C-alpha positions as CSV (number, residue, x, y, z in Angstrom):
1,X,0.6,-0.2,-0.3
2,X,1.5,3.3,-1.1
3,X,1.4,5.6,2.2
4,X,0.3,8.4,0.2
5,X,-2.9,7.2,-1.0
6,X,-4.6,4.7,1.9
7,X,-7.5,5.0,3.5
8,X,-9.4,2.5,6.1
9,X,-12.9,2.2,6.8
10,X,-15.5,-0.1,9.7
11,X,-18.1,-1.0,6.5
12,X,-21.2,-2.5,7.0
13,X,-21.9,-3.7,3.6
14,X,-25.4,-2.1,2.1
15,X,-26.0,-5.2,-0.4
16,X,-25.4,-5.4,-3.8
17,X,-22.7,-8.3,-3.9
18,X,-20.7,-8.9,-6.5
19,X,-18.5,-11.7,-6.7
20,X,-17.9,-12.7,-11.5
21,X,-13.7,-13.4,-12.4
22,X,-11.9,-10.7,-14.7
23,X,-9.4,-10.7,-17.4
24,X,-7.0,-8.5,-16.1
25,X,-3.1,-8.6,-18.3
26,X,-4.2,-11.5,-19.8
27,X,-5.2,-12.9,-17.0
28,X,-8.0,-14.5,-15.3
29,X,-8.7,-13.0,-12.2
30,X,-11.4,-13.0,-9.2
31,X,-13.1,-9.9,-9.6
32,X,-15.4,-8.5,-6.0
33,X,-17.4,-5.6,-6.2
34,X,-19.7,-4.3,-3.1
35,X,-21.2,-1.2,-1.5
36,X,-20.8,-0.2,2.1
37,X,-22.0,2.6,4.4
38,X,-19.9,4.0,7.0
39,X,-21.6,5.4,10.3
40,X,-21.3,8.8,11.1
41,X,-18.9,10.0,14.2
42,X,-19.4,13.2,16.6
43,X,-17.8,15.4,13.8
44,X,-18.2,13.2,11.2
45,X,-21.5,12.7,9.0
46,X,-22.2,9.1,7.1
47,X,-21.8,7.8,4.5
48,X,-23.1,5.1,1.9
49,X,-22.6,3.7,-0.9
50,X,-19.2,4.2,-1.7
51,X,-17.7,0.5,-3.8
52,X,-15.5,-1.4,-2.4
53,X,-13.8,-4.1,-4.4
54,X,-11.2,-6.4,-4.2
55,X,-9.0,-8.8,-6.6
56,X,-7.3,-12.1,-6.4
57,X,-7.5,-14.6,-3.9
58,X,-8.6,-12.3,-1.8
59,X,-12.6,-11.5,-3.1
60,X,-12.6,-15.4,-3.1
61,X,-11.4,-15.0,0.6
62,X,-14.1,-12.2,1.4
63,X,-16.1,-13.5,-0.8
64,X,-16.9,-16.4,1.6
65,X,-17.1,-14.5,4.4
66,X,-19.8,-11.4,3.9
67,X,-23.4,-11.2,3.3
68,X,-25.2,-8.2,3.8
69,X,-25.6,-6.8,7.1
70,X,-21.1,-7.9,7.9
71,X,-19.2,-5.8,9.2
72,X,-15.4,-5.0,7.6
73,X,-12.7,-3.1,8.7
74,X,-10.2,-2.6,5.3
75,X,-7.5,-1.2,4.7
76,X,-7.2,0.0,0.9
77,X,-6.4,2.6,-1.6
78,X,-8.9,4.9,-3.5
79,X,-8.9,4.5,-7.7
80,X,-10.5,6.2,-10.0
81,X,-11.7,5.3,-13.3
82,X,-13.7,5.4,-15.9
83,X,-15.7,2.0,-17.3
84,X,-18.8,3.0,-20.8
85,X,-18.3,6.6,-20.1
86,X,-19.8,5.9,-16.6
87,X,-16.7,7.3,-13.8
88,X,-16.4,5.4,-10.5
89,X,-14.1,6.5,-7.7
90,X,-13.9,2.7,-5.5
91,X,-11.8,1.6,-2.6
92,X,-9.5,-1.5,-3.9
93,X,-9.7,-3.2,-0.7
94,X,-5.8,-4.4,0.4
95,X,-6.8,-6.1,3.7
96,X,-10.4,-7.4,6.2
97,X,-10.4,-8.1,8.2
98,X,-13.9,-10.0,9.9
99,X,-15.9,-8.3,12.5
100,X,-19.4,-9.1,12.7
101,X,-22.5,-10.7,10.7
102,X,-19.9,-13.5,9.1
103,X,-19.5,-16.3,7.6
104,X,-16.7,-18.0,9.8
105,X,-16.9,-21.9,8.6
106,X,-16.9,-20.3,4.9
107,X,-14.1,-18.3,4.9
108,X,-12.3,-21.8,6.6
109,X,-13.1,-23.5,3.8
110,X,-12.0,-21.5,1.6
111,X,-9.2,-20.2,3.1
112,X,-7.9,-23.9,3.2
113,X,-9.3,-24.6,0.0
114,X,-6.9,-21.5,-1.3
115,X,-4.2,-22.4,0.6
116,X,-4.0,-25.8,-1.1
117,X,-4.6,-23.8,-4.2
118,X,-0.8,-22.0,-3.2
119,X,-2.5,-18.6,-3.9
120,X,-2.8,-18.5,0.1
121,X,-0.4,-19.0,2.9
122,X,-1.0,-21.1,5.9
123,X,-1.8,-18.5,9.2
124,X,0.3,-18.6,12.0
125,X,-3.1,-19.7,14.1
126,X,-4.5,-21.8,11.6
127,X,-2.3,-23.7,10.1
128,X,-3.9,-27.1,12.0
129,X,-6.3,-26.5,10.9
130,X,-5.7,-25.9,6.9
131,X,-4.0,-30.4,7.5
132,X,-8.1,-31.7,7.7
């Protein structure tokens, strides 16, 4: 993550979760797009409809965990792009922590699959879980 383009959010997923496969630089990769809501705090208004995206194994992993109403803490960077003549500002997720209303069992299964495929390294605390 670059130092001058980073953001962090506690985000509640509001729905419209899209998972697909796209071609980037000649390779097929997973793409996850979801929209979220940031609660307001003293001095800052809430924000609804923020667009978050993730690519590759991280997209697959997040998709296994989340559903409408999930709460995540994400580290991301901002990107802007034009697709089909429409302008988008989105946050590209680089790391995610799952806080509330997530499917830990589905996430554990997906994580084990990604480790077996060699796309993710096992974590320090879940190596025993990957053996089964």
